[in-house]
N, C-alpha and C positions, 0 to 999 in steps of 0.2 A: 171855773170848776172843772176838774178833770173828768173825763169820760174814758175809763180805762178798760180795754178788752185784752184778755190774755189769749195769746195764740201759742200753738206748739208745733214744732217740727219734729217728725219721727225719723231718727236715723236707724235704718234697718239693714241688717246683714242677711242677704238672701241666700237660700240653700236651694238645691235642685227641686225639692218637693214643694209644690205650690201651696198645699194645705198647711204645711209648717210655716210658710211665710205669712199666710193669712192669720194663723193663730198668733204668731209673734206680733203682727200688726195690731190685732185686737187687744192683746195684753198691754202694749205700749200706749195705745189710745186710752185704755182704762187708766193707766198711770197718769197720762196727761190730764184726763178729766178730774182725777183725784187732786191734781195740783191747780185746778180751776180753769183749765183751758176751755175756750168756747169755739175756737177755730183750730182745726188740726189738719196739717198737711203731711202727706206721705211722700217719699222720694219718687223720682221718675221710674216707672215700670216696677213698682215696689214688690209685686207678687211673684217675680221670677228672677232667676240669674240673668246677668246682662248678656243676652244672646247676640246682640248686634256687633260683637267684635269680629264676626266673620259672616259670610253669606252661605246659608244652608236652608234649603226649602223646608226641612223638618221643623225649623223654628216657628213656622206659621201655626203650629199646633198650640203655641202659647196664647194666640189671640183668642179673645172672648167677645161676645156680644154684650149689649147693655143689660140684658136679662140673665147674664151668666153668673157663675158662682161668686166672683170677686165683687162686682158691683152690688149684687144682692146682699152679700154679707155686710158690706160697708153701709148700705142703706139701713139694714137692721140695726147695726151698731150705732149709727148716727141717731136713729129714732130712740133707742133705749137710753142713750146718754144725753140726748137733747143738745147735740153739738152739730157744727158744720164740719164735714170731712171733705178734703180734696184728695182724690184717689186716682193717680195716673196709671193707666194700663195700656196694653197692646189691644186696640179695638178693631173688631171686624164688623162691618155693616154693609149688607148687600154686595158682598164680594170685594169690597174695598177695605184697605187696612190703614189705620191711623195710630199715631202716638197721642193718646187722648187722656185728659184729666177730667174726671167726673166730679162735679160739685154737688154734694149730697146734703140736704137740709135737715133741720132739727126734727122734722116729722118723718124722716126717711124718704122724702121725695127726691127725685133728680131735679135739682134746681136748674141745671144746665151742664154743658160740657165745653171744653176748649180743646181744639185739635192743634197740635204743634204746627206752626206755620213754616218755620225755618228748619229744614231737615238736612243735616250734614251728611256728607259722604267722604269721610276721611279714615285713615287707618284706625281700626278698632272701634270706630263708630260708623259702621256701614249702614246707616239708617235708611237711605233711599232705596236700598234693596228690600225694605220691609214696609215703610210708611209713605203714603202720599202726603203732600203738603196739606195742611188743614184748610178746610173750606167753610169754616164757620166765622171767619173774621176774628175780631177781638172783643168778645162779649164781656159785659160787666154783670155780676150776679148780685141781686139784692138778698141780703140775709139780715136776721135780727141783730147782727153784731157789726154791721157796716157793709158797704159796697165793695166787693172784692173782684179782682181779676186774676188771671193765671198766665204766666209765661214759663215755657218748658225749656230748660237747659240752654241749647244753642240760641234760642230766642233772645237770651239776655244780651247778646252782643249786637242786637238790632234795635236802635232806639225808637223806631217807629211804633212798635207794639206798645211800649210803655206810654208813649204820648197818646196813642189812640185810646188806651184805657183811662188815662187821666182825664182826657177831654170828655169821656163818657161818664165821669163821676167816680171812678175807682178811688178808694181811700187806702186799701191794702192790696198788694199784689203778692201772691204766693209764687215762688219760683222753684219747683222741684227739679233736681238735677241728677246727673249720673256722671260725675266728674272724678277722674283719676289723675295721677301724677301731681302730687302735692306742690311741686315747684311752680305750678301755674296758678296757685290759688289767689295770688294778689291781683292777677288780671281780672278774675271773676269779681273780687271785692271792689276793685276800682270801677268796673262797668256798672255794678249794681248801685254803688254809692252815687255815681254820676246820674243814673236814671232816677233814683229816689229824689235827689236834689232838684234836678231839672223839672220834675213833675209834681213835687210836693206830696209824695206818697210814702207809706211804709212798704218796704220790700223785704220779704222773708225768704231767704235761700235755704232750701232743705236738700241736703246731699245724701247720697248712698254711702254706706261704709262696707268694708270687708274685702278680703282678697278673694278674687274669683279666677276664672280660667286664664285670662290674659291681662287683667287690670287689678289694681288695688284702689278701691274708692276711699277717699280720705276724710269724708265728713266735713268738718269745719262749717257747719250750718250757722247762720247768723241772721239778724234782722237789722235793717238800716232805717233810721228815722227820716221823716220828710225833709230834714235839712241836710241829708247826706252823711250824717255821722252815725257810726255804729251804736246801736242801742246797747249791745253787750259784746264782749269778745267772742270771736268764732269758737265754736265748740271743739271738742277733740274728735278722735277717730273711732270711738266706741259706739256700739248700738245703744240707743236710749232716747230720751226726750229732751228737746231744747225749748225753753220757754221764753216768751217775749211779752212784756206788758206794754201795750200800745195805748198812749193817750190820744184819743181821736181828735181832741181839740187842737192838737199840734198841726193837723193837716191844714185847717183854715188859717191858723196863726202864721205858719211858714209861708203859705201861698199869699198872704197879705203883705208879708215883709219882702219876699222874693217873688216879684210879680212876673215871672216868666210866662205864665199862661196868658195873662192879660196883655203882655207886650208882643205876643206872636203876630206875624204878618203872613197869614196863609196864602194870600194872593201872590206873594213872592216865591212861593215854594212849588210852583207848578211842575218844575223839572222832577221833583221827587215823586210825583204821582204818575209819571209816564210808565206805562207797561210795555216792556221790550221783549216779552216772551214770544 
C-alpha cells in the first residue's frame, strides 16, 4: 500500500526588498498548500538577492538571528498551514555567521536547523567571506511526514553528508541551491541522482530563479526517487511551485533490492575520517 507525501519546492525570484521576498514566499507557500503539499522547501538564502557574488562588509546587514523577522514569519506560516517549511537564511548567532536552513514544524516550532558544512570560495560564490562551515553536523529531523535531512547547494557534491543522513534514518533530503549558468545543470542532476540511489532516499533539489546583479539563476528544480531515477522532469526557469508526490514505501523497497547500506564495510574506510585541518 502506498504512503504518499506531497512535497513542494518554491522557485523564488528575489528582489532587493526583503519584505517583498517574504511576501512572495508566503504566497507561493499558500499555493503549494492548496495543491496538497505537506513539506515545502525554499531555495538557498531565499529572502535576499544573492549577495555572495562579491565581498562587501555591508552585506552582513542581511544576516538575521533565529528570532528575526524571516524565521518568525515562516514559523507563523507553518503553524497556520499545518506544514513543514525548510527556510534557508543568512544566520547570525553570537557574532558568528552561517548559511543555515531552518526546519519549521506544523505547530510553528523550530524543529532544528542545518548549517551548510561545505562552503565554497569561487568566483561569484565568495561564501567563505561570509559563512563559517557548519558546526551542527548532519542532523535528521523527525516530522509527521517522514524523517528529513537538508544539504545546501555545494554540499551536494560531497557524498559523505548524504551517507551520514541516510545512516541516521533520513528518508527525504531537501537540497536548496543557488545555481546559475544552466550549462552546468547536468552535473547537479548526476550528483543528486547518484546520491539518491547510493543511499535509497528521495532528494528534492530546489533552485533559485531570476536574473540578478552578476548571475542568472536557472531553476530546474526536481525530485529524484530512491532508485536514482527522476520522479519528474526538471522544472523551468520561472518563479512558482514544483510538486513531488513521494511514495514513502519506495525507500524500504529500494533499500531491500539495492543493499548498499547493508553491504558497507566502515572499518575499511578509516582514511576517510582522518581530519587533516
